[in-house]
Z-matrix of the N, CA and C atoms (Angstrom, degrees):
N
C 1 1.329
C 2 1.616 1 109.43
N 3 1.278 2 123.62 1 134.18
C 4 1.400 3 128.76 2 176.98
C 5 1.481 4 103.64 3 -71.61
N 6 1.304 5 112.53 4 141.17
C 7 1.475 6 122.27 5 169.93
C 8 1.667 7 112.86 6 -114.60
N 9 1.141 8 124.05 7 142.32
C 10 1.419 9 126.33 8 174.52
C 11 1.493 10 108.34 9 -94.87
N 12 1.473 11 118.03 10 127.45
C 13 1.421 12 121.13 11 -177.14
C 14 1.507 13 109.59 12 -124.00
N 15 1.284 14 121.29 13 165.82
C 16 1.491 15 125.14 14 172.28
C 17 1.567 16 110.56 15 -53.98
N 18 1.193 17 114.92 16 134.25
C 19 1.496 18 125.30 17 -178.70
C 20 1.517 19 114.69 18 83.10
N 21 1.339 20 118.08 19 -5.27
C 22 1.486 21 121.54 20 170.94
C 23 1.555 22 110.68 21 -63.61
N 24 1.297 23 114.07 22 151.17
C 25 1.432 24 118.50 23 173.18
C 26 1.597 25 108.87 24 -104.37
N 27 1.240 26 111.98 25 130.74
C 28 1.512 27 118.88 26 177.65
C 29 1.570 28 107.38 27 -111.15
N 30 1.396 29 115.96 28 157.37
C 31 1.441 30 117.15 29 -175.12
C 32 1.511 31 106.58 30 -134.81
N 33 1.294 32 117.25 31 142.91
C 34 1.464 33 124.89 32 170.07
C 35 1.523 34 109.32 33 -116.63
N 36 1.235 35 121.59 34 135.84
C 37 1.446 36 121.31 35 176.42
C 38 1.458 37 107.04 36 -136.72
N 39 1.384 38 112.33 37 132.14
C 40 1.551 39 111.63 38 174.24
C 41 1.626 40 102.48 39 168.98
N 42 1.365 41 111.28 40 -179.64
C 43 1.500 42 117.63 41 -174.77
C 44 1.449 43 106.18 42 167.99
N 45 1.386 44 108.56 43 173.44
C 46 1.505 45 111.93 44 -178.32
C 47 1.542 46 105.10 45 -96.62
N 48 1.410 47 122.81 46 -68.27
C 49 1.359 48 127.54 47 177.76
C 50 1.457 49 112.86 48 -95.23
N 51 1.348 50 119.64 49 -16.05
C 52 1.399 51 124.89 50 179.83
C 53 1.443 52 110.26 51 -133.38
N 54 1.245 53 119.78 52 156.48
C 55 1.387 54 120.95 53 179.23
C 56 1.665 55 112.47 54 -114.87
N 57 1.265 56 111.10 55 135.91
C 58 1.554 57 110.54 56 177.86
C 59 1.453 58 108.16 57 -141.86
N 60 1.385 59 118.93 58 151.99
C 61 1.339 60 126.88 59 177.10
C 62 1.560 61 108.20 60 -102.40
N 63 1.338 62 114.25 61 134.89
C 64 1.563 63 120.04 62 179.02
C 65 1.429 64 99.80 63 -125.85
N 66 1.501 65 114.53 64 131.66
C 67 1.308 66 125.98 65 176.81
C 68 1.499 67 114.13 66 -104.26
N 69 1.407 68 117.25 67 143.56
C 70 1.499 69 120.84 68 179.44
C 71 1.575 70 105.63 69 -134.39
N 72 1.349 71 111.18 70 147.20
C 73 1.457 72 118.70 71 171.39
C 74 1.529 73 110.22 72 -104.81
N 75 1.426 74 112.08 73 131.88
C 76 1.510 75 116.51 74 179.79
C 77 1.573 76 106.78 75 -76.75
N 78 1.343 77 113.51 76 121.28
C 79 1.454 78 122.91 77 -174.87
C 80 1.518 79 109.72 78 -97.58
N 81 1.409 80 119.31 79 -30.24
C 82 1.474 81 121.05 80 -171.19
C 83 1.585 82 102.68 81 -163.15
N 84 1.294 83 112.63 82 145.16
C 85 1.444 84 127.84 83 171.84
C 86 1.546 85 110.64 84 -124.90
N 87 1.343 86 116.17 85 117.66
C 88 1.359 87 115.64 86 177.97
C 89 1.516 88 108.07 87 -136.83
N 90 1.286 89 115.88 88 123.89
C 91 1.561 90 120.43 89 -174.07
C 92 1.566 91 110.88 90 49.08
N 93 1.146 92 122.73 91 -115.97
C 94 1.492 93 123.85 92 178.26
C 95 1.375 94 121.49 93 -100.43
N 96 1.416 95 117.84 94 13.72
C 97 1.393 96 127.51 95 -169.84
C 98 1.495 97 111.37 96 -121.05
N 99 1.364 98 116.80 97 137.56
C 100 1.363 99 121.71 98 169.07
C 101 1.574 100 111.46 99 -107.01
N 102 1.319 101 112.44 100 144.98
C 103 1.419 102 121.59 101 171.87
C 104 1.624 103 105.14 102 -104.23
N 105 1.269 104 116.87 103 128.38
C 106 1.518 105 120.76 104 -177.09
C 107 1.524 106 110.78 105 -128.81
N 108 1.197 107 116.25 106 163.77
C 109 1.469 108 122.08 107 173.42
C 110 1.533 109 108.37 108 -142.42
N 111 1.329 110 114.46 109 133.30
C 112 1.446 111 117.60 110 -176.86
C 113 1.551 112 111.71 111 -72.02
N 114 1.362 113 109.56 112 140.44
C 115 1.569 114 120.90 113 176.63
C 116 1.534 115 111.32 114 -98.13
N 117 1.296 116 113.78 115 154.09
C 118 1.509 117 117.40 116 167.25
C 119 1.513 118 105.18 117 -75.40
N 120 1.336 119 115.69 118 163.18
C 121 1.435 120 124.14 119 174.37
C 122 1.464 121 112.04 120 -129.76
N 123 1.372 122 113.22 121 163.02
C 124 1.497 123 114.29 122 178.91
C 125 1.614 124 104.06 123 -131.87
N 126 1.309 125 112.74 124 151.10
C 127 1.539 126 120.04 125 -176.18
C 128 1.687 127 104.16 126 -82.91
N 129 1.239 128 111.80 127 130.42
C 130 1.512 129 116.88 128 174.50
C 131 1.586 130 107.92 129 -105.85
N 132 1.294 131 124.52 130 -15.35
C 133 1.308 132 125.70 131 -178.20
C 134 1.548 133 107.83 132 -158.73
N 135 1.306 134 117.79 133 145.06
C 136 1.499 135 120.83 134 -173.68
C 137 1.536 136 103.48 135 -155.65
N 138 1.386 137 115.48 136 138.80
C 139 1.383 138 123.12 137 174.50
C 140 1.497 139 109.98 138 -138.33
N 141 1.390 140 119.78 139 104.25
C 142 1.448 141 124.86 140 -176.99
C 143 1.614 142 108.69 141 -66.27
N 144 1.269 143 111.81 142 150.08
C 145 1.571 144 116.15 143 170.01
C 146 1.415 145 104.35 144 -119.89
N 147 1.368 146 115.82 145 167.22
C 148 1.480 147 118.65 146 -176.22
C 149 1.594 148 110.83 147 -60.60
N 150 1.342 149 115.22 148 144.22
C 151 1.381 150 117.55 149 -172.02
C 152 1.527 151 115.61 150 87.26
N 153 1.226 152 113.83 151 -135.91
C 154 1.549 153 116.89 152 -179.03
C 155 1.427 154 110.31 153 -122.13
N 156 1.364 155 117.00 154 49.36
C 157 1.335 156 117.03 155 177.42
C 158 1.440 157 112.09 156 -130.77
N 159 1.377 158 122.96 157 163.81
C 160 1.443 159 124.93 158 176.15
C 161 1.510 160 112.98 159 -174.77
N 162 1.234 161 115.70 160 179.65
C 163 1.430 162 119.42 161 177.84
C 164 1.549 163 109.21 162 -153.96
N 165 1.269 164 119.12 163 159.84
C 166 1.435 165 128.40 164 175.42
C 167 1.495 166 114.33 165 -176.23
N 168 1.324 167 109.90 166 -155.15
C 169 1.496 168 119.05 167 -176.53
C 170 1.518 169 110.67 168 -128.65
N 171 1.332 170 119.02 169 153.59
C 172 1.483 171 115.95 170 175.76
C 173 1.547 172 104.59 171 -149.53
N 174 1.335 173 115.28 172 167.21
C 175 1.417 174 129.11 173 179.14
C 176 1.516 175 111.24 174 -132.52
N 177 1.300 176 122.37 175 162.22
C 178 1.379 177 126.13 176 175.39
C 179 1.523 178 115.18 177 -73.30
N 180 1.309 179 118.07 178 157.23
C 181 1.481 180 119.28 179 173.95
C 182 1.511 181 105.05 180 -109.09
N 183 1.246 182 117.98 181 -173.32
C 184 1.448 183 122.55 182 174.47
C 185 1.596 184 114.72 183 -96.36
N 186 1.317 185 114.10 184 7.17
C 187 1.477 186 125.64 185 -177.53
C 188 1.491 187 107.94 186 -100.50
N 189 1.362 188 114.00 187 131.79
C 190 1.474 189 122.06 188 175.05
C 191 1.514 190 111.06 189 -73.18
N 192 1.295 191 116.83 190 141.03
C 193 1.485 192 121.76 191 178.96
C 194 1.504 193 112.95 192 -69.13
N 195 1.404 194 115.67 193 -42.33
C 196 1.478 195 125.04 194 174.42
C 197 1.424 196 109.93 195 -153.62
N 198 1.364 197 113.26 196 -171.19
C 199 1.501 198 120.66 197 -179.67
C 200 1.440 199 113.42 198 -87.73
N 201 1.385 200 117.64 199 -7.42
C 202 1.485 201 120.88 200 -170.10
C 203 1.696 202 113.97 201 -67.63
N 204 1.197 203 117.15 202 128.24
C 205 1.376 204 121.69 203 178.79
C 206 1.474 205 104.94 204 -102.96
N 207 1.369 206 118.14 205 139.17
C 208 1.459 207 124.11 206 -177.57
C 209 1.574 208 105.43 207 -128.12
N 210 1.341 209 110.85 208 133.05
C 211 1.557 210 120.41 209 176.93
C 212 1.497 211 111.73 210 -116.54
N 213 1.350 212 108.30 211 126.11
C 214 1.459 213 111.37 212 -177.92
C 215 1.585 214 104.24 213 -144.82
N 216 1.451 215 106.12 214 151.50
C 217 1.435 216 115.39 215 -178.13
C 218 1.487 217 116.53 216 -76.68
N 219 1.284 218 115.65 217 134.84
C 220 1.535 219 114.89 218 175.96
C 221 1.532 220 113.95 219 -74.19
N 222 1.288 221 114.38 220 135.38
C 223 1.409 222 121.93 221 -178.37
C 224 1.519 223 106.57 222 -119.62
N 225 1.365 224 120.77 223 147.71
C 226 1.260 225 126.49 224 174.63
C 227 1.537 226 113.54 225 -108.21
N 228 1.348 227 121.27 226 124.10
C 229 1.403 228 123.88 227 178.24
C 230 1.386 229 111.01 228 -59.68
N 231 1.505 230 112.67 229 136.52
C 232 1.493 231 116.86 230 177.18
C 233 1.425 232 112.28 231 -81.14
N 234 1.390 233 118.88 232 -0.89
C 235 1.486 234 118.54 233 -176.08
C 236 1.568 235 105.85 234 -103.01
N 237 1.384 236 124.26 235 -35.44
C 238 1.413 237 119.44 236 177.11
C 239 1.487 238 110.25 237 -133.60
N 240 1.306 239 124.65 238 10.28
C 241 1.412 240 128.54 239 -178.19
C 242 1.462 241 114.03 240 55.55
N 243 1.399 242 122.28 241 30.31
C 244 1.393 243 126.02 242 176.28
C 245 1.501 244 106.78 243 -87.62
N 246 1.364 245 117.02 244 144.88
C 247 1.518 246 120.60 245 175.41
C 248 1.412 247 112.89 246 -72.96
N 249 1.368 248 119.01 247 146.36
C 250 1.421 249 122.85 248 166.31
C 251 1.527 250 107.28 249 -157.77
N 252 1.278 251 117.88 250 167.90
C 253 1.551 252 128.17 251 177.74
C 254 1.495 253 106.85 252 -119.97
N 255 1.383 254 113.69 253 155.87
C 256 1.478 255 120.64 254 170.94
C 257 1.532 256 103.12 255 -96.55
N 258 1.287 257 119.15 256 126.92
C 259 1.461 258 124.38 257 -178.35
C 260 1.467 259 106.28 258 -89.94
N 261 1.340 260 119.16 259 -45.42
C 262 1.500 261 123.90 260 -174.18
C 263 1.468 262 103.72 261 -150.46
N 264 1.336 263 117.56 262 112.86
C 265 1.433 264 124.17 263 -179.20
C 266 1.461 265 113.52 264 -66.63
N 267 1.311 266 119.91 265 -42.71
C 268 1.534 267 120.31 266 -174.60
C 269 1.544 268 108.03 267 -66.65
N 270 1.216 269 126.52 268 -25.49
C 271 1.477 270 124.51 269 -179.12
C 272 1.593 271 108.51 270 -109.05
N 273 1.285 272 118.04 271 12.14
C 274 1.511 273 119.45 272 171.93
C 275 1.586 274 110.21 273 59.80
N 276 1.485 275 111.62 274 34.27
C 277 1.523 276 110.85 275 -177.98
C 278 1.417 277 107.77 276 -90.96
N 279 1.258 278 125.78 277 133.68
C 280 1.461 279 128.14 278 173.68
C 281 1.502 280 106.75 279 -130.30
N 282 1.358 281 116.61 280 167.35
C 283 1.523 282 120.83 281 -177.49
C 284 1.485 283 107.32 282 -136.02
N 285 1.234 284 118.42 283 138.69
C 286 1.480 285 126.22 284 170.71
C 287 1.607 286 115.54 285 -126.38
N 288 1.112 287 113.60 286 167.37
C 289 1.574 288 124.36 287 -173.37
C 290 1.715 289 98.63 288 -54.96
N 291 1.344 290 111.01 289 133.09
C 292 1.496 291 116.51 290 179.44
C 293 1.541 292 106.21 291 -82.34
N 294 1.351 293 119.17 292 138.10
C 295 1.390 294 126.37 293 -175.99
C 296 1.580 295 110.13 294 -92.47
N 297 1.335 296 119.06 295 8.21
C 298 1.526 297 117.79 296 -177.41
C 299 1.385 298 118.76 297 83.84
N 300 1.355 299 126.94 298 -3.86
C 301 1.415 300 128.28 299 174.89
C 302 1.416 301 109.57 300 -88.89
N 303 1.426 302 115.76 301 147.50
C 304 1.386 303 120.92 302 167.40
C 305 1.572 304 117.19 303 -51.73
N 306 1.300 305 120.15 304 136.62
C 307 1.430 306 122.90 305 -172.54
C 308 1.610 307 109.80 306 -99.04
N 309 1.257 308 117.15 307 139.28
C 310 1.518 309 123.84 308 175.35
C 311 1.375 310 112.94 309 -63.08
N 312 1.392 311 127.58 310 145.50
C 313 1.316 312 134.21 311 164.67
C 314 1.584 313 105.35 312 -143.12
N 315 1.425 314 112.71 313 152.33
C 316 1.469 315 119.76 314 164.29
C 317 1.472 316 106.12 315 -147.47
N 318 1.353 317 113.86 316 157.93
C 319 1.423 318 119.95 317 -176.47
C 320 1.540 319 107.39 318 -145.74
N 321 1.376 320 114.58 319 161.54
C 322 1.437 321 124.27 320 175.77
C 323 1.518 322 107.45 321 -149.46
N 324 1.236 323 117.01 322 120.19
C 325 1.583 324 119.00 323 173.96
C 326 1.571 325 110.25 324 -91.93
N 327 1.256 326 113.83 325 115.61
C 328 1.505 327 119.67 326 179.61
C 329 1.446 328 111.28 327 -91.96
């Protein structure tokens, strides 16, 4: 079973019409709660499509996106017992431990 530890990076990926990956660094773990802070990311590959759309991959940087700290309860999946957190309930966004691989994104400007 994967464990989440301080300084680990976790990733959330999702979206409605477009998909984006958001990275967070674990700052603190207390009882069943993580305190995380969003990281900036950099594009490692990109392929534009006609118009204003494109897709690619990105990875986190060592720079924090902002000063905001986020505190979330650790949940364990009933399917594989892996830890994750819910980032935003209304959009069903969750985050799990990042495996180190570049994460997919795509976008479309309407």
